[in-house]
C-alpha positions as a printed Julia matrix, in Angstrom:
344×3 Matrix{Float64}:
 35.65   45.65   -17.15
 31.88   45.45   -16.56
 29.45   45.85   -19.4
 27.8    49.18   -17.84
 31.17   50.73   -17.01
 32.01   53.73   -19.19
 35.38   54.54   -20.69
 37.62   57.19   -19.31
 37.38   59.38   -22.36
 33.74   59.87   -21.54
 34.44   61.35   -18.17
 37.27   63.72   -19.41
 34.85   65.1    -21.98
 32.12   65.7    -19.31
 34.62   67.49   -17.2
 35.66   69.62   -20.16
 31.98   70.42   -20.76
 31.56   71.48   -17.23
 34.44   73.85   -17.39
 32.93   75.31   -20.54
 29.69   75.98   -18.79
 31.48   77.73   -15.93
 33.35   79.94   -18.32
 30.18   81.0    -20.39
 28.18   84.35   -20.2
 25.32   84.12   -17.75
 23.16   86.18   -15.51
 24.32   88.01   -12.66
 27.76   88.95   -14.0
 29.77   92.02   -14.16
 32.41   92.96   -16.66
 33.32   94.62   -20.03
 32.01   93.88   -23.49
 34.93   94.44   -25.89
 34.48   94.74   -29.73
 36.83   94.03   -32.37
 37.06   93.51   -36.23
 38.5    89.97   -36.07
 41.81   89.14   -34.47
 39.99   88.23   -31.16
 43.1    86.77   -29.62
 45.07   90.03   -29.95
 41.85   91.89   -28.64
 41.87   89.92   -25.56
 45.66   90.6    -24.92
 45.14   94.22   -25.51
 42.13   94.44   -23.0
 44.11   92.44   -20.33
 47.04   94.81   -20.5
 44.78   98.01   -20.63
 42.63   96.91   -17.65
 45.31   95.57   -15.45
 47.38   98.64   -15.98
 44.72  101.25   -14.93
 43.25   98.94   -12.15
 46.79   98.54   -10.56
 46.8   102.63   -10.35
 43.12  102.7     -8.9
 42.89   99.72    -6.58
 46.45   98.44    -6.34
 48.01   95.18    -7.48
 46.07   92.01    -7.53
 46.84   89.58    -4.92
 46.32   86.07    -6.51
 47.59   82.96    -5.05
 49.62   80.64    -7.32
 48.84   77.22    -8.03
 50.02   74.65    -5.69
 53.23   72.72    -6.47
 53.49   68.91    -6.46
 54.79   68.71    -3.0
 52.1    70.98    -1.69
 49.45   68.9     -3.57
 50.85   65.73    -1.79
 50.6    67.38     1.5
 47.08   68.55     0.71
 46.12   64.97    -0.3
 47.28   63.79     3.24
 45.52   66.5      4.99
 42.33   65.52     3.08
 42.71   61.82     4.12
 43.18   62.8      7.83
 40.05   64.98     7.57
 38.11   62.12     6.14
 39.25   59.71     8.92
 38.19   62.29    11.31
 34.91   62.62     9.68
 34.25   58.93     9.71
 34.87   58.84    13.37
 32.67   61.55    14.0
 29.87   60.01    11.88
 30.34   56.76    14.12
 30.01   58.68    17.28
 26.96   60.54    15.98
 25.39   57.23    14.83
 25.86   55.84    18.62
 24.23   58.9     19.93
 21.36   59.17    17.54
 19.01   57.64    19.93
 19.68   60.05    22.75
 19.99   63.25    21.11
 18.3    63.3     17.59
 17.56   66.83    17.34
 21.08   68.08    18.33
 22.6    65.87    15.75
 20.42   67.02    12.98
 21.35   70.77    13.88
 25.11   69.7     14.11
 24.87   68.02    10.67
 23.29   70.91     8.97
 25.9    73.37    10.47
 28.7    70.79     9.25
 27.27   70.91     5.73
 27.0    74.64     5.72
 30.54   75.19     6.84
 31.73   72.81     4.13
 29.9    74.62     1.41
 31.31   78.0      2.7
 34.75   76.49     2.43
 34.15   75.34    -1.19
 32.79   78.79    -2.03
 35.85   80.41    -0.52
 38.39   78.26    -2.75
 36.3    79.21    -5.86
 36.37   82.81    -4.91
 40.29   82.67    -4.52
 40.74   81.07    -7.84
 38.81   83.84    -9.49
 41.06   86.65   -11.21
 40.23   90.28   -11.25
 39.74   89.99   -15.16
 38.68   86.77   -16.87
 37.48   86.07   -20.31
 34.13   84.51   -20.79
 32.72   82.96   -23.88
 29.7    85.06   -25.13
 28.71   83.03   -28.33
 29.11   86.0    -30.75
 31.59   86.82   -33.37
 33.85   89.98   -32.69
 32.48   90.19   -29.24
 34.59   89.45   -26.11
 33.16   89.36   -22.57
 35.63   89.93   -19.65
 34.16   89.33   -16.26
 35.56   91.19   -13.37
 35.37   91.05    -9.43
 34.97   94.87    -9.33
 31.9    96.35    -8.07
 31.75   99.25   -10.48
 33.32   98.82   -13.88
 32.25  102.14   -15.0
 34.73  103.8    -12.91
 37.76  102.11   -14.52
 36.47  102.52   -17.98
 36.18  106.41   -17.34
 39.43  106.61   -16.06
 40.81  104.74   -19.2
 38.87  107.07   -21.63
 39.74  110.29   -19.81
 43.59  109.42   -19.99
 43.14  108.78   -23.72
 41.31  111.96   -24.08
 44.26  113.92   -22.39
 47.2   112.23   -24.07
 45.55  111.81   -27.47
 47.52  108.47   -27.9
 46.1   105.53   -29.37
 46.51  102.71   -26.75
 45.08   99.69   -28.75
 44.89   98.43   -32.35
 42.54   95.39   -32.4
 40.26   96.51   -29.46
 37.92   99.12   -30.74
 35.3    99.5    -28.07
 35.05   98.63   -24.4
 31.51   99.04   -22.84
 31.3    98.43   -19.19
 28.48   96.03   -18.23
 26.93   96.59   -14.76
 24.53   93.94   -14.76
 23.33   90.79   -16.91
 20.14   88.78   -16.93
 18.32   86.27   -19.07
 17.15   87.44   -22.39
 13.43   87.55   -21.53
 11.52   90.92   -21.58
 10.33   90.64   -17.87
 13.95   89.76   -16.66
 15.19   92.7    -18.53
 12.78   95.1    -17.05
 13.32   93.85   -13.55
 17.22   94.25   -14.01
 16.76   97.78   -15.31
 14.64   98.68   -12.5
 17.36   97.92   -10.0
 19.99   99.97   -12.02
 17.54  102.9    -12.49
 17.1   103.38    -8.73
 20.6   104.3     -8.25
 20.58  106.83   -11.2
 17.26  108.57   -11.35
 15.82  108.63    -7.9
 17.55  111.68    -6.62
 17.73  113.77   -10.04
 15.84  113.66   -13.3
 18.1   113.21   -16.47
 17.68  112.94   -20.07
 18.21  109.65   -21.42
 18.49  107.73   -24.77
 18.03  103.82   -25.29
 20.7   102.08   -27.59
 19.87   98.39   -28.27
 21.83   95.7    -30.26
 20.29   92.13   -30.51
 22.68   89.35   -31.78
 21.86   85.63   -32.2
 18.32   86.08   -30.78
 15.19   86.06   -32.87
 12.71   86.15   -29.96
 13.06   89.55   -28.87
 11.81   92.62   -30.99
 13.59   95.78   -30.54
 10.43   98.04   -30.73
  8.54   96.23   -27.96
 11.75   96.2    -25.85
 12.32   99.94   -26.12
  8.64  100.78   -25.38
  8.88   98.58   -22.19
 12.31  100.06   -21.11
 10.7   103.59   -21.62
  7.98  102.77   -19.17
 10.53  101.42   -16.67
 12.69  104.68   -16.82
  9.55  106.85   -16.4
  8.49  104.87   -13.44
 11.87  105.44   -11.95
 11.3   109.17   -12.2
  8.5   110.85   -13.93
 10.47  113.86   -14.92
 12.84  112.04   -17.04
 12.65  112.95   -20.79
 14.14  111.15   -23.74
 16.82  113.06   -25.89
 18.27  111.32   -28.99
 20.99  113.99   -29.67
 22.61  115.14   -26.34
 21.38  112.92   -23.57
 22.84  112.95   -20.09
 22.71  109.22   -19.86
 22.49  106.34   -22.44
 20.9   103.0    -21.41
 22.93  100.38   -23.52
 21.29   97.14   -24.03
 23.18   94.21   -25.71
 21.34   90.98   -26.22
 23.71   88.0    -27.03
 21.96   84.83   -27.58
 20.25   84.1    -24.37
 21.84   86.73   -22.11
 21.32   90.45   -21.88
 23.92   92.92   -20.86
 22.68   96.23   -19.17
 24.55   99.35   -18.45
 23.7   102.99   -18.02
 26.45  105.19   -19.44
 27.22  108.97   -19.15
 28.91  110.87   -21.93
 28.05  108.37   -24.55
 28.11  110.61   -27.63
 30.03  113.38   -26.24
 33.02  113.35   -25.1
 33.34  109.57   -25.3
 32.5   108.84   -28.9
 30.23  105.81   -28.22
 33.17  104.4    -25.83
 35.34  103.79   -28.83
 38.86  103.88   -27.77
 40.3   104.47   -31.22
 37.79  107.32   -31.94
 38.58  109.02   -28.68
 42.25  109.09   -29.42
 41.71  110.49   -33.03
 39.12  113.06   -31.99
 41.2   116.1    -32.06
 42.78  114.96   -35.51
 39.44  114.66   -36.97
 38.22  118.04   -35.66
 41.31  120.0    -37.04
 40.6   118.17   -40.59
 37.02  119.52   -40.38
 38.3   122.89   -39.43
 40.81  122.9    -42.28
 38.26  122.02   -44.83
 35.18  124.1    -43.72
 37.2   127.08   -41.87
 39.44  128.18   -44.8
 38.03  131.59   -45.46
 38.36  132.9    -49.14
 40.98  135.58   -49.65
 39.12  138.64   -50.35
 40.48  141.12   -53.02
 40.97  144.74   -51.88
 38.3   147.07   -52.79
 39.22  149.79   -55.41
 39.68  153.27   -54.47
 37.61  156.07   -55.76
 40.45  157.62   -57.78
 41.2   154.25   -59.46
 37.68  153.85   -60.49
 37.52  157.23   -61.96
 40.44  156.61   -64.07
 39.39  153.05   -65.06
 36.1   154.91   -66.45
 38.0   157.51   -68.23
 40.05  154.61   -69.8
 36.93  152.87   -70.86
 35.4   156.07   -72.49
 38.64  156.63   -74.57
 38.55  152.98   -75.9
 35.04  153.27   -76.78
 35.51  156.45   -78.58
 38.54  155.14   -80.63
 36.35  152.18   -81.6
 33.65  154.37   -82.94
 36.25  156.24   -85.07
 37.57  153.13   -86.5
 34.32  152.08   -87.63
 33.43  155.46   -89.27
 36.71  155.16   -91.25
 35.96  151.86   -92.38
 32.54  152.87   -93.74
 34.1   155.78   -95.72
 36.74  153.49   -97.2
 34.18  151.13   -98.59
 32.56  153.24  -101.26
 35.95  154.41  -102.43
 36.85  150.74  -103.01
 33.6   150.06  -104.92
 34.15  152.85  -107.36
 37.64  151.61  -108.21
 36.19  148.17  -108.93
 33.63  149.81  -111.42
 36.29  151.81  -113.12
């Protein structure tokens, strides 16, 4: 071994690092931001089961090509070797004809490179699953990327079914927020990403809105400055938009996680979807029944006495007062007799 040659473990670790980079949360992604209180592994499993169940109902089953067997891998290697030989022969021919047709060779080379890049991109897209977990560098937060164009449709389907059945579908998974766009966690990038989202929601109709922001593992962005800049963006999309903190038509959800910002525009955030809390939606009717039971129980009213009963009660009171007065007078009369007896 030469002195400058590295060990095999170095290349293995570098390959693992590259895989980690590919599986990390980054800009231009679509997916679901899942929240839990610990037990992240169980939360991932529950989210996979829930998403796949309702996605199969809406879009059909996922068509995913299985990994190649060892025989198929050997055949692929043979095909690759033959392709390399053909490419080498083509390059030799091109080198011979360079003096005659330089311009044509350059165009052909560019087209060949473009076709190879497209093939590599197609292979990567085939390997992508419909739902895939991505590391987001925050505790109790799990990001699941998706190939769906509109994750909001799927999340609305899940929450509507839970509202109808009133059955709790998850234990460890608490909230599932659809993320329509991700960008770098800089104020200018966030404003630009929100402008593209706001066009589809606020151009035709004006709506009331509320901004909900959460910043994790990032000390550069200040919440007040961010909200003011986002308000100006929403007002620029439609001047008739108005903020409403209690019952807004739409909530602009902003989740900043380290160096990435997740954006989404969510209808029905407070009612009826309980901040997109799946457990809260399932227990919504139970909580309402408890509140009605505590506050709605009217006191039992005593029946009002009749006029005859009132007159009789007054006569009884008068008789009792007269008797008490007679007793007091008799006591006063008996006292001087007792005093005379003592003197005698």
